[in-house]
N, CA, C and O atoms as a GROMACS GRO file, in nm:
protein
  456
    1MET      N    1  -0.593  -0.676  -2.010
    1MET     CA    2  -0.655  -0.793  -1.953
    1MET      C    3  -0.606  -0.809  -1.809
    1MET      O    4  -0.497  -0.862  -1.784
    2HIS      N    5  -0.686  -0.762  -1.714
    2HIS     CA    6  -0.648  -0.770  -1.574
    2HIS      C    7  -0.682  -0.906  -1.512
    2HIS      O    8  -0.646  -0.932  -1.397
    3GLU      N    9  -0.748  -0.991  -1.587
    3GLU     CA   10  -0.786  -1.122  -1.534
    3GLU      C   11  -0.665  -1.204  -1.492
    3GLU      O   12  -0.675  -1.284  -1.399
    4ILE      N   13  -0.552  -1.188  -1.558
    4ILE     CA   14  -0.434  -1.266  -1.520
    4ILE      C   15  -0.392  -1.231  -1.377
    4ILE      O   16  -0.352  -1.320  -1.301
    5GLY      N   17  -0.399  -1.105  -1.340
    5GLY     CA   18  -0.368  -1.065  -1.203
    5GLY      C   19  -0.468  -1.120  -1.104
    5GLY      O   20  -0.432  -1.159  -0.993
    6VAL      N   21  -0.594  -1.122  -1.142
    6VAL     CA   22  -0.700  -1.175  -1.057
    6VAL      C   23  -0.678  -1.325  -1.034
    6VAL      O   24  -0.689  -1.374  -0.922
    7VAL      N   25  -0.646  -1.397  -1.142
    7VAL     CA   26  -0.623  -1.542  -1.130
    7VAL      C   27  -0.498  -1.569  -1.047
    7VAL      O   28  -0.498  -1.659  -0.962
    8ARG      N   29  -0.392  -1.494  -1.069
    8ARG     CA   30  -0.270  -1.514  -0.989
    8ARG      C   31  -0.297  -1.488  -0.841
    8ARG      O   32  -0.248  -1.562  -0.755
    9SER      N   33  -0.373  -1.386  -0.810
    9SER     CA   34  -0.409  -1.356  -0.671
    9SER      C   35  -0.492  -1.469  -0.611
    9SER      O   36  -0.471  -1.507  -0.496
   10MET      N   37  -0.587  -1.522  -0.688
   10MET     CA   38  -0.669  -1.633  -0.641
   10MET      C   39  -0.582  -1.755  -0.611
   10MET      O   40  -0.598  -1.819  -0.508
   11VAL      N   41  -0.489  -1.786  -0.702
   11VAL     CA   42  -0.400  -1.900  -0.683
   11VAL      C   43  -0.312  -1.879  -0.559
   11VAL      O   44  -0.289  -1.973  -0.483
   12LYS      N   45  -0.265  -1.760  -0.538
   12LYS     CA   46  -0.183  -1.729  -0.421
   12LYS      C   47  -0.265  -1.749  -0.292
   12LYS      O   48  -0.214  -1.804  -0.194
   13THR      N   49  -0.390  -1.705  -0.294
   13THR     CA   50  -0.478  -1.722  -0.177
   13THR      C   51  -0.505  -1.869  -0.149
   13THR      O   52  -0.497  -1.912  -0.034
   14VAL      N   53  -0.537  -1.945  -0.252
   14VAL     CA   54  -0.566  -2.089  -0.236
   14VAL      C   55  -0.440  -2.162  -0.189
   14VAL      O   56  -0.449  -2.250  -0.102
   15THR      N   57  -0.325  -2.128  -0.245
   15THR     CA   58  -0.200  -2.192  -0.205
   15THR      C   59  -0.167  -2.162  -0.059
   15THR      O   60  -0.127  -2.252   0.015
   16ALA      N   61  -0.185  -2.039  -0.018
   16ALA     CA   62  -0.160  -2.002   0.123
   16ALA      C   63  -0.255  -2.077   0.216
   16ALA      O   64  -0.214  -2.122   0.323
   17PHE      N   65  -0.382  -2.090   0.176
   17PHE     CA   66  -0.478  -2.165   0.256
   17PHE      C   67  -0.436  -2.311   0.268
   17PHE      O   68  -0.440  -2.369   0.377
   18ALA      N   69  -0.394  -2.370   0.156
   18ALA     CA   70  -0.352  -2.511   0.156
   18ALA      C   71  -0.230  -2.531   0.245
   18ALA      O   72  -0.225  -2.627   0.323
   19GLU      N   73  -0.134  -2.442   0.235
   19GLU     CA   74  -0.013  -2.453   0.319
   19GLU      C   75  -0.046  -2.437   0.466
   19GLU      O   76   0.005  -2.512   0.550
   20ALA      N   77  -0.129  -2.340   0.500
   20ALA     CA   78  -0.165  -2.315   0.640
   20ALA      C   79  -0.242  -2.432   0.701
   20ALA      O   80  -0.236  -2.454   0.822
   21ASN      N   81  -0.315  -2.506   0.616
   21ASN     CA   82  -0.396  -2.617   0.666
   21ASN      C   83  -0.339  -2.754   0.629
   21ASN      O   84  -0.408  -2.855   0.642
   22ARG      N   85  -0.214  -2.756   0.583
   22ARG     CA   86  -0.143  -2.879   0.547
   22ARG      C   87  -0.223  -2.965   0.450
   22ARG      O   88  -0.237  -3.086   0.469
   23ILE      N   89  -0.275  -2.900   0.348
   23ILE     CA   90  -0.352  -2.969   0.244
   23ILE      C   91  -0.258  -2.993   0.126
   23ILE      O   92  -0.203  -2.899   0.069
   24ALA      N   93  -0.242  -3.120   0.089
   24ALA     CA   94  -0.148  -3.156  -0.018
   24ALA      C   95  -0.214  -3.160  -0.155
   24ALA      O   96  -0.145  -3.150  -0.257
   25GLU      N   97  -0.347  -3.172  -0.159
   25GLU     CA   98  -0.416  -3.183  -0.288
   25GLU      C   99  -0.550  -3.113  -0.282
   25GLU      O  100  -0.624  -3.124  -0.184
   26ILE      N  101  -0.580  -3.042  -0.386
   26ILE     CA  102  -0.710  -2.976  -0.402
   26ILE      C  103  -0.767  -3.025  -0.534
   26ILE      O  104  -0.700  -3.022  -0.637
   27THR      N  105  -0.893  -3.069  -0.531
   27THR     CA  106  -0.954  -3.124  -0.652
   27THR      C  107  -1.034  -3.021  -0.730
   27THR      O  108  -1.047  -3.030  -0.852
   28GLU      N  109  -1.090  -2.923  -0.658
   28GLU     CA  110  -1.178  -2.828  -0.725
   28GLU      C  111  -1.180  -2.696  -0.649
   28GLU      O  112  -1.177  -2.693  -0.526
   29ILE      N  113  -1.186  -2.587  -0.725
   29ILE     CA  114  -1.201  -2.454  -0.668
   29ILE      C  115  -1.328  -2.395  -0.730
   29ILE      O  116  -1.341  -2.390  -0.852
   30VAL      N  117  -1.420  -2.350  -0.645
   30VAL     CA  118  -1.545  -2.290  -0.692
   30VAL      C  119  -1.537  -2.140  -0.665
   30VAL      O  120  -1.512  -2.096  -0.552
   31VAL      N  121  -1.560  -2.063  -0.770
   31VAL     CA  122  -1.546  -1.917  -0.761
   31VAL      C  123  -1.674  -1.851  -0.810
   31VAL      O  124  -1.732  -1.892  -0.911
   32ASP      N  125  -1.718  -1.747  -0.737
   32ASP     CA  126  -1.830  -1.665  -0.782
   32ASP      C  127  -1.774  -1.543  -0.853
   32ASP      O  128  -1.689  -1.472  -0.800
   33VAL      N  129  -1.822  -1.519  -0.975
   33VAL     CA  130  -1.780  -1.404  -1.053
   33VAL      C  131  -1.904  -1.319  -1.080
   33VAL      O  132  -1.996  -1.362  -1.151
   34GLY      N  133  -1.907  -1.200  -1.024
   34GLY     CA  134  -2.021  -1.112  -1.045
   34GLY      C  135  -2.022  -1.051  -1.184
   34GLY      O  136  -1.918  -1.018  -1.239
   35GLU      N  137  -2.142  -1.037  -1.241
   35GLU     CA  138  -2.156  -0.976  -1.373
   35GLU      C  139  -2.102  -0.833  -1.376
   35GLU      O  140  -2.061  -0.784  -1.481
   36LEU      N  141  -2.103  -0.767  -1.262
   36LEU     CA  142  -2.060  -0.628  -1.254
   36LEU      C  143  -1.918  -0.613  -1.200
   36LEU      O  144  -1.873  -0.502  -1.172
   37SER      N  145  -1.847  -0.724  -1.187
   37SER     CA  146  -1.712  -0.722  -1.127
   37SER      C  147  -1.604  -0.678  -1.224
   37SER      O  148  -1.490  -0.655  -1.183
   38LEU      N  149  -1.636  -0.666  -1.351
   38LEU     CA  150  -1.541  -0.632  -1.457
   38LEU      C  151  -1.441  -0.745  -1.484
   38LEU      O  152  -1.340  -0.724  -1.551
   39VAL      N  153  -1.470  -0.864  -1.430
   39VAL     CA  154  -1.389  -0.983  -1.458
   39VAL      C  155  -1.468  -1.067  -1.558
   39VAL      O  156  -1.584  -1.099  -1.535
   40ILE      N  157  -1.403  -1.102  -1.668
   40ILE     CA  158  -1.469  -1.178  -1.774
   40ILE      C  159  -1.444  -1.328  -1.750
   40ILE      O  160  -1.331  -1.375  -1.762
   41PRO      N  161  -1.551  -1.403  -1.717
   41PRO     CA  162  -1.535  -1.546  -1.684
   41PRO      C  163  -1.460  -1.626  -1.790
   41PRO      O  164  -1.378  -1.711  -1.754
   42LYS      N  165  -1.484  -1.603  -1.916
   42LYS     CA  166  -1.417  -1.677  -2.023
   42LYS      C  167  -1.267  -1.656  -2.018
   42LYS      O  168  -1.190  -1.750  -2.039
   43TYR      N  169  -1.224  -1.534  -1.989
   43TYR     CA  170  -1.080  -1.507  -1.977
   43TYR      C  171  -1.020  -1.580  -1.858
   43TYR      O  172  -0.909  -1.633  -1.867
   44VAL      N  173  -1.094  -1.584  -1.747
   44VAL     CA  174  -1.047  -1.655  -1.628
   44VAL      C  175  -1.030  -1.803  -1.661
   44VAL      O  176  -0.929  -1.864  -1.627
   45GLU      N  177  -1.129  -1.862  -1.728
   45GLU     CA  178  -1.121  -2.003  -1.767
   45GLU      C  179  -1.002  -2.030  -1.858
   45GLU      O  180  -0.933  -2.131  -1.843
   46ASP      N  181  -0.977  -1.939  -1.950
   46ASP     CA  182  -0.867  -1.958  -2.046
   46ASP      C  183  -0.730  -1.941  -1.981
   46ASP      O  184  -0.636  -2.012  -2.016
   47ILE      N  185  -0.718  -1.848  -1.887
   47ILE     CA  186  -0.590  -1.816  -1.824
   47ILE      C  187  -0.553  -1.916  -1.714
   47ILE      O  188  -0.436  -1.948  -1.696
   48TYR      N  189  -0.652  -1.965  -1.641
   48TYR     CA  190  -0.629  -2.050  -1.524
   48TYR      C  191  -0.531  -2.165  -1.550
   48TYR      O  192  -0.435  -2.180  -1.474
   49PRO      N  193  -0.550  -2.248  -1.655
   49PRO     CA  194  -0.457  -2.360  -1.675
   49PRO      C  195  -0.311  -2.316  -1.692
   49PRO      O  196  -0.220  -2.387  -1.650
   50HIS      N  197  -0.289  -2.201  -1.752
   50HIS     CA  198  -0.152  -2.152  -1.773
   50HIS      C  199  -0.090  -2.102  -1.644
   50HIS      O  200   0.030  -2.118  -1.622
   51VAL      N  201  -0.171  -2.041  -1.559
   51VAL     CA  202  -0.120  -1.989  -1.431
   51VAL      C  203  -0.082  -2.103  -1.336
   51VAL      O  204   0.014  -2.091  -1.261
   52VAL      N  205  -0.157  -2.213  -1.340
   52VAL     CA  206  -0.134  -2.323  -1.246
   52VAL      C  207  -0.052  -2.438  -1.303
   52VAL      O  208  -0.030  -2.537  -1.233
   53GLU      N  209  -0.007  -2.428  -1.428
   53GLU     CA  210   0.058  -2.542  -1.493
   53GLU      C  211   0.182  -2.595  -1.422
   53GLU      O  212   0.211  -2.714  -1.432
   54ASP      N  213   0.254  -2.513  -1.350
   54ASP     CA  214   0.374  -2.559  -1.278
   54ASP      C  215   0.353  -2.559  -1.127
   54ASP      O  216   0.450  -2.547  -1.051
   55THR      N  217   0.228  -2.573  -1.082
   55THR     CA  218   0.198  -2.570  -0.939
   55THR      C  219   0.125  -2.699  -0.900
   55THR      O  220   0.090  -2.780  -0.985
   56PHE      N  221   0.105  -2.716  -0.771
   56PHE     CA  222   0.032  -2.834  -0.724
   56PHE      C  223  -0.116  -2.826  -0.761
   56PHE      O  224  -0.189  -2.923  -0.741
   57LEU      N  225  -0.161  -2.715  -0.814
   57LEU     CA  226  -0.301  -2.699  -0.856
   57LEU      C  227  -0.324  -2.736  -1.002
   57LEU      O  228  -0.435  -2.718  -1.053
   58LYS      N  229  -0.223  -2.787  -1.069
   58LYS     CA  230  -0.232  -2.810  -1.214
   58LYS      C  231  -0.346  -2.903  -1.255
   58LYS      O  232  -0.398  -2.891  -1.366
   59ASP      N  233  -0.387  -2.996  -1.169
   59ASP     CA  234  -0.497  -3.087  -1.202
   59ASP      C  235  -0.629  -3.047  -1.136
   59ASP      O  236  -0.725  -3.124  -1.137
   60THR      N  237  -0.632  -2.930  -1.079
   60THR     CA  238  -0.750  -2.882  -1.009
   60THR      C  239  -0.853  -2.829  -1.108
   60THR      O  240  -0.819  -2.756  -1.201
   61LYS      N  241  -0.977  -2.866  -1.087
   61LYS     CA  242  -1.087  -2.817  -1.170
   61LYS      C  243  -1.132  -2.681  -1.118
   61LYS      O  244  -1.147  -2.662  -0.997
   62LEU      N  245  -1.153  -2.586  -1.208
   62LEU     CA  246  -1.204  -2.455  -1.172
   62LEU      C  247  -1.349  -2.445  -1.215
   62LEU      O  248  -1.382  -2.466  -1.332
   63VAL      N  249  -1.437  -2.412  -1.120
   63VAL     CA  250  -1.580  -2.397  -1.148
   63VAL      C  251  -1.616  -2.251  -1.124
   63VAL      O  252  -1.594  -2.197  -1.015
   64LEU      N  253  -1.672  -2.187  -1.225
   64LEU     CA  254  -1.711  -2.046  -1.214
   64LEU      C  255  -1.863  -2.034  -1.209
   64LEU      O  256  -1.933  -2.084  -1.297
   65ASN      N  257  -1.913  -1.968  -1.107
   65ASN     CA  258  -2.055  -1.936  -1.096
   65ASN      C  259  -2.070  -1.788  -1.128
   65ASN      O  260  -2.012  -1.703  -1.060
   66VAL      N  261  -2.147  -1.755  -1.231
   66VAL     CA  262  -2.170  -1.616  -1.264
   66VAL      C  263  -2.288  -1.566  -1.181
   66VAL      O  264  -2.398  -1.620  -1.188
   67ILE      N  265  -2.262  -1.461  -1.103
   67ILE     CA  266  -2.364  -1.404  -1.014
   67ILE      C  267  -2.427  -1.283  -1.083
   67ILE      O  268  -2.356  -1.190  -1.120
   68PRO      N  269  -2.558  -1.285  -1.101
   68PRO     CA  270  -2.624  -1.174  -1.171
   68PRO      C  271  -2.602  -1.040  -1.101
   68PRO      O  272  -2.597  -1.032  -0.978
   69GLY      N  273  -2.590  -0.936  -1.181
   69GLY     CA  274  -2.577  -0.801  -1.128
   69GLY      C  275  -2.714  -0.743  -1.103
   69GLY      O  276  -2.778  -0.690  -1.194
   70MET      N  277  -2.759  -0.753  -0.980
   70MET     CA  278  -2.894  -0.708  -0.943
   70MET      C  279  -2.886  -0.575  -0.867
   70MET      O  280  -2.791  -0.549  -0.793
   71ALA      N  281  -2.990  -0.493  -0.887
   71ALA     CA  282  -2.996  -0.364  -0.820
   71ALA      C  283  -3.140  -0.336  -0.777
   71ALA      O  284  -3.235  -0.397  -0.828
   72GLU      N  285  -3.153  -0.243  -0.683
   72GLU     CA  286  -3.285  -0.195  -0.641
   72GLU      C  287  -3.296  -0.049  -0.683
   72GLU      O  288  -3.207   0.031  -0.653
   73CYS      N  289  -3.403  -0.015  -0.751
   73CYS     CA  290  -3.426   0.122  -0.795
   73CYS      C  291  -3.447   0.212  -0.673
   73CYS      O  292  -3.526   0.180  -0.585
   74ASP      N  293  -3.375   0.323  -0.670
   74ASP     CA  294  -3.387   0.418  -0.559
   74ASP      C  295  -3.518   0.496  -0.565
   74ASP      O  296  -3.560   0.556  -0.466
   75GLU      N  297  -3.583   0.497  -0.680
   75GLU     CA  298  -3.708   0.573  -0.698
   75GLU      C  299  -3.832   0.490  -0.664
   75GLU      O  300  -3.921   0.537  -0.593
   76CYS      N  301  -3.839   0.365  -0.716
   76CYS     CA  302  -3.962   0.286  -0.700
   76CYS      C  303  -3.941   0.152  -0.629
   76CYS      O  304  -4.036   0.076  -0.610
   77ASN      N  305  -3.816   0.122  -0.589
   77ASN     CA  306  -3.782  -0.002  -0.516
   77ASN      C  307  -3.791  -0.130  -0.599
   77ASN      O  308  -3.786  -0.239  -0.543
   78GLU      N  309  -3.804  -0.119  -0.731
   78GLU     CA  310  -3.804  -0.236  -0.819
   78GLU      C  311  -3.666  -0.301  -0.817
   78GLU      O  312  -3.565  -0.231  -0.825
   79VAL      N  313  -3.662  -0.434  -0.806
   79VAL     CA  314  -3.535  -0.507  -0.814
   79VAL      C  315  -3.521  -0.556  -0.957
   79VAL      O  316  -3.614  -0.616  -1.013
   80PHE      N  317  -3.403  -0.531  -1.018
   80PHE     CA  318  -3.385  -0.565  -1.160
   80PHE      C  319  -3.241  -0.601  -1.190
   80PHE      O  320  -3.149  -0.570  -1.114
   81ASN      N  321  -3.222  -0.669  -1.304
   81ASN     CA  322  -3.088  -0.706  -1.351
   81ASN      C  323  -3.030  -0.586  -1.426
   81ASN      O  324  -3.087  -0.541  -1.526
   82VAL      N  325  -2.917  -0.537  -1.378
   82VAL     CA  326  -2.855  -0.417  -1.432
   82VAL      C  327  -2.814  -0.435  -1.578
   82VAL      O  328  -2.838  -0.348  -1.661
   83ILE      N  329  -2.751  -0.548  -1.610
   83ILE     CA  330  -2.703  -0.574  -1.746
   83ILE      C  331  -2.821  -0.586  -1.842
   83ILE      O  332  -2.824  -0.524  -1.948
   84GLU      N  333  -2.917  -0.666  -1.804
   84GLU     CA  334  -3.034  -0.693  -1.889
   84GLU      C  335  -3.109  -0.564  -1.924
   84GLU      O  336  -3.160  -0.550  -2.035
   85HIS      N  337  -3.115  -0.471  -1.830
   85HIS     CA  338  -3.192  -0.349  -1.850
   85HIS      C  339  -3.104  -0.226  -1.873
   85HIS      O  340  -3.149  -0.112  -1.861
   86LYS      N  341  -2.976  -0.250  -1.908
   86LYS     CA  342  -2.882  -0.144  -1.944
   86LYS      C  343  -2.870  -0.036  -1.836
   86LYS      O  344  -2.847   0.081  -1.866
   87GLY      N  345  -2.887  -0.076  -1.709
   87GLY     CA  346  -2.868   0.015  -1.597
   87GLY      C  347  -2.991   0.093  -1.555
   87GLY      O  348  -2.991   0.158  -1.451
   88TYR      N  349  -3.096   0.088  -1.636
   88TYR     CA  350  -3.218   0.163  -1.606
   88TYR      C  351  -3.325   0.072  -1.546
   88TYR      O  352  -3.335  -0.045  -1.580
   89CYS      N  353  -3.404   0.127  -1.457
   89CYS     CA  354  -3.514   0.052  -1.396
   89CYS      C  355  -3.619   0.023  -1.503
   89CYS      O  356  -3.664   0.114  -1.573
   90PRO      N  357  -3.660  -0.104  -1.517
   90PRO     CA  358  -3.760  -0.138  -1.618
   90PRO      C  359  -3.901  -0.090  -1.580
   90PRO      O  360  -3.991  -0.085  -1.664
   91HIS      N  361  -3.918  -0.055  -1.453
   91HIS     CA  362  -4.050  -0.013  -1.407
   91HIS      C  363  -4.073   0.136  -1.424
   91HIS      O  364  -4.177   0.178  -1.476
   92CYS      N  365  -3.976   0.219  -1.381
   92CYS     CA  366  -3.996   0.364  -1.385
   92CYS      C  367  -3.896   0.438  -1.474
   92CYS      O  368  -3.912   0.558  -1.498
   93GLY      N  369  -3.792   0.368  -1.523
   93GLY     CA  370  -3.696   0.430  -1.612
   93GLY      C  371  -3.583   0.505  -1.543
   93GLY      O  372  -3.497   0.562  -1.610
   94SER      N  373  -3.581   0.506  -1.413
   94SER     CA  374  -3.477   0.577  -1.338
   94SER      C  375  -3.342   0.506  -1.352
   94SER      O  376  -3.335   0.384  -1.362
   95PHE      N  377  -3.236   0.586  -1.353
   95PHE     CA  378  -3.100   0.532  -1.355
   95PHE      C  379  -3.043   0.522  -1.213
   95PHE      O  380  -2.938   0.461  -1.193
   96GLU      N  381  -3.111   0.581  -1.116
   96GLU     CA  382  -3.066   0.581  -0.977
   96GLU      C  383  -3.096   0.445  -0.914
   96GLU      O  384  -3.211   0.400  -0.911
   97LYS      N  385  -2.991   0.381  -0.863
   97LYS     CA  386  -3.008   0.245  -0.810
   97LYS      C  387  -2.904   0.215  -0.705
   97LYS      O  388  -2.802   0.283  -0.695
   98THR      N  389  -2.933   0.112  -0.626
   98THR     CA  390  -2.839   0.058  -0.528
   98THR      C  391  -2.806  -0.084  -0.573
   98THR      O  392  -2.895  -0.168  -0.586
   99ILE      N  393  -2.678  -0.109  -0.596
   99ILE     CA  394  -2.635  -0.242  -0.640
   99ILE      C  395  -2.650  -0.339  -0.523
   99ILE      O  396  -2.605  -0.312  -0.412
  100LEU      N  397  -2.712  -0.453  -0.550
  100LEU     CA  398  -2.734  -0.555  -0.447
  100LEU      C  399  -2.636  -0.672  -0.461
  100LEU      O  400  -2.578  -0.716  -0.361
  101THR      N  401  -2.616  -0.721  -0.582
  101THR     CA  402  -2.528  -0.835  -0.606
  101THR      C  403  -2.456  -0.819  -0.738
  101THR      O  404  -2.498  -0.741  -0.824
  102GLY      N  405  -2.347  -0.894  -0.753
  102GLY     CA  406  -2.282  -0.903  -0.880
  102GLY      C  407  -2.153  -0.825  -0.895
  102GLY      O  408  -2.100  -0.816  -1.006
  103LYS      N  409  -2.101  -0.766  -0.787
  103LYS     CA  410  -1.978  -0.688  -0.796
  103LYS      C  411  -1.855  -0.766  -0.749
  103LYS      O  412  -1.743  -0.720  -0.766
  104ASP      N  413  -1.876  -0.883  -0.692
  104ASP     CA  414  -1.768  -0.955  -0.626
  104ASP      C  415  -1.699  -1.059  -0.715
  104ASP      O  416  -1.755  -1.108  -0.813
  105PHE      N  417  -1.577  -1.090  -0.676
  105PHE     CA  418  -1.504  -1.207  -0.725
  105PHE      C  419  -1.465  -1.279  -0.597
  105PHE      O  420  -1.382  -1.229  -0.521
  106LEU      N  421  -1.524  -1.395  -0.573
  106LEU     CA  422  -1.514  -1.461  -0.443
  106LEU      C  423  -1.480  -1.609  -0.458
  106LEU      O  424  -1.543  -1.681  -0.535
  107ILE      N  425  -1.380  -1.654  -0.384
  107ILE     CA  426  -1.353  -1.798  -0.376
  107ILE      C  427  -1.459  -1.857  -0.284
  107ILE      O  428  -1.456  -1.835  -0.163
  108ARG      N  429  -1.552  -1.930  -0.341
  108ARG     CA  430  -1.668  -1.983  -0.267
  108ARG      C  431  -1.631  -2.112  -0.193
  108ARG      O  432  -1.665  -2.127  -0.075
  109GLU      N  433  -1.563  -2.205  -0.261
  109GLU     CA  434  -1.532  -2.335  -0.202
  109GLU      C  435  -1.397  -2.386  -0.252
  109GLU      O  436  -1.355  -2.356  -0.364
  110ILE      N  437  -1.332  -2.461  -0.166
  110ILE     CA  438  -1.209  -2.533  -0.202
  110ILE      C  439  -1.234  -2.677  -0.165
  110ILE      O  440  -1.254  -2.709  -0.048
  111HIS      N  441  -1.233  -2.766  -0.264
  111HIS     CA  442  -1.262  -2.907  -0.240
  111HIS      C  443  -1.132  -2.986  -0.231
  111HIS      O  444  -1.040  -2.967  -0.311
  112VAL      N  445  -1.127  -3.076  -0.134
  112VAL     CA  446  -1.013  -3.164  -0.116
  112VAL      C  447  -1.062  -3.308  -0.129
  112VAL      O  448  -1.180  -3.336  -0.103
  113PRO      N  449  -0.974  -3.400  -0.169
  113PRO     CA  450  -1.018  -3.542  -0.179
  113PRO      C  451  -1.053  -3.598  -0.043
  113PRO      O  452  -0.998  -3.557   0.059
  114GLU      N  453  -1.145  -3.692  -0.044
  114GLU     CA  454  -1.187  -3.755   0.083
  114GLU      C  455  -1.097  -3.871   0.118
  114GLU      O  456  -1.117  -3.935   0.221
   0.00000   0.00000   0.00000
């Protein structure tokens, strides 16, 4: 389960950002998790409270946006969901594709109280 390392890295990044910008409280962290990123959102949700329990982020809400794994077929240019179609183009059946979205794990937003 590599998600614990991913969550720890995210917390380290958010903490460094908060320190650099003299932010004492963060209310919400919004993260994009790509379907093709090999990060399982449920594991991230389960691990997050344990990773932040002794930090200033302990009361921070974590919001995960799952980004579909989309690709363009190199043969016919059809855009399709890789997971839904098991990696094959639904139009021509080709396995050759260029991934467009869904490979990233990205901190999208950090919310602070007003």
